[in-house]
N, C-alpha and C positions, 0 to 999 in steps of 0.2 A: 394099213399093213395087217398081215395075219398074225395070229398069236405067236407063231414060231419066229416071225420077223421081229416082233416086239421083244421076245426073249433074247434074240440075237443082238439087237441094238442096245438093250440094257446090260448085255453081257452076263446074263444069269441063266441057269438051267430052265428049260421049258417047264419042268415039273414045278419049279418055284412059282412061276407065273400062274400056272393052273391052280396051284394051292391057294394063292392069294385071291384068285377069282372065286374059287369054291367057298372061301371063308368070307367073301363079301367085302374085303378091304380094298380090292381093286374093282372099279366099276366094270360092268359087262360091256362088251363091244357092241357095235351096231350089226344086227343080224342081216346078213346079205344072202343067205341061202341055207339049205339043210346042213347042219353041223359046220357052219361057216360064219365068222364074224370079223368085222374090220375094227382095228384099233388105231388111235391117232396119237398126236404129240402129247395130248393131255394125259393119256394112259401112260405114256413113257415117263413123263414128269412125276406122276403119282407113284409109279413103280419104283423110281429112283429114290423118292422120299421114303417109301416104305422100307427099302433096303437099308438106307442110312439110319432110320429109326431102329431097325432090328439089329443091324450089325454094329453100328457105332453107339447108339443109345441103349441097346439092350432091352428095348421095349418088347414085351411079350405080345403074342397075337391078339389077346383080348384087349390090350392097350391100343394096338394098331387099329382095331375095329372102332374103338371109341374116338380115336383121332380122325379116322376116315369119315365117320358119321358127322363129326363136328365140322370138318372141312366142307362137307357137302350141305350142311344145314344153313340155308340162306336166311333163316330167321334170327340167327345169332350174329351179333356184331363181330367185327374183326377182333376187338379187344376181348370179348367173351370167349371166342374160339381160342385165342392165345393163352388165356388163363386156364382154360380147361386142359389144353395140351400140356401146359407147364406142369399141372398137377399129375397128369398121366405119366409124363417123362420122369418126374421126380419120385413118383410112388415106388415104394419098396419097403423092405423091413426097416423099422425104426424102433429105437428104445423109447420108452415113455419119457416125456419131457416134464420135469417138475415145474411148478408154478414160478419159482425163482428164475429159472432159465427163460421162460416165456417173458417174464418181466424185463430181463436183460435184453432180449431181442426187441421188445417193444420200445425200450428206452433208446436203443441204437437207431431203430427205424424213425423214431420221433426226432432224434438229434440230427439226422441227415435230411429230414423233411419228406420222408416217404409215407405220406398220409393215406395214399390210395392202395396200400397193400391190404388184401383181404384177410380178416382174422382166420378164416378157414384155409388159407393158402397152404398147400402141402410143403412148399419151400419154407415158409415161416415155421411150421411145426417141425420139419426136419432139421432146420437150423437150431431150434431150441433143444432138440434131442442130442445134437452134437455138442452143444454147450454143456448139457448135463453130463455128458461123457467126459469132456475136457475138465470140468470142475469137480470131478470125482476125486477122492483122496489119492494123492501121489501122482497126479497128472499135471499137465501143463498149465491149466487155468485159462479162462477166457473172460477177461474183464471188459467192461463197457469201453474203456479207453482203447484196448487192443482191437476190439471188434469195430469200433468207430473208424479206426485207421483203415481197415479192410473195406468198410462200407463206403468210405470216401473214394477209394480207388474204384470200387465197383460202380459207384454213381457216375464217375467220369466215363467209364467204359460203356455202361448201359445208355447213358445220354447220347454219346457219340454214335452208338449203333442204331438207336431209334431214329436219330436225325438223318441217317443214311437211307432210311426206308422211303421209297417213292410212293406216296399214297395214291397216285394216279394209276398205278399198276393194277391190272385186272385182278379182281378179288381172289380167285383161286390161285393165281400165280403169286400174288402178294403173300398169302398165307403159307404157301409151300416154301417160298423164300425164307420167311420168318422161322418156320419150323426147322429148315435146314441150318440156318444160322444159329438157332438156339442149341441144337444138338451138336453139330459138327464144330462150329467155332468155339463152343464151350470146351470141347476136347482140345482144339488147337491152342486156346489160351492156357489151359492146364499144362500142356506139353511145353509151350514156350516158357512158362514159369519154371518148370523143372529144368529146362536147358539153361535158363538164366541162373538158377541156383548152382548148377554144375560149374558154369563159367566163373561166377563171382566167388564161389568157395575155393576154386582152384587158384584164383588170384590172391585171395587172402592167405591161403596156406603157403603159396609160393613166396609172398612177401615175408611171412613169418619165418620161413626157412632161410631166406637171405639175411634176415636180421640176426638170427641165432648162429648162422654159419659164419 
């Protein structure tokens, strides 16, 4: 397909596709003539991944370039690519995490048996910074007990998600599926949780009104 057809099938402006091509985050097409190139389904999948990362995940173009390079680097294992992508997706402004918050994170990780989490993981450091914020004077507080409750739920979800991955899938498609799942389904879960809060809070307040009424 031509670049105009690629943009049409992805339902994005042609200018966006050309921008991603110029920035090097979308691979060039196969040159078939002067100022003419052909694009295939692999380009369409990659373009959709980039759009999801940008529009849903809020990943800047510099981050998209890191992710695209990692996806195309055949020397990296699938696991290494995913940890790199996780760091890029999570990266953003964070407050400094005090040593006590990092100790809490590591205690929770150890209690749940997550021994393979990297010390330099951006998610680990970001979690510690949030705990520092929660444990500041006058805030909610984040104890090991409370965090272990959330870690237990996260362990069940993460284990089930990883189990659904078909390792026989072609490498590029497998990685693209995992990236999509990490970004989009992370948002889906957060929204479902919020909807659950809305429902159950309405139930509790309704029961309270019926008792007092």
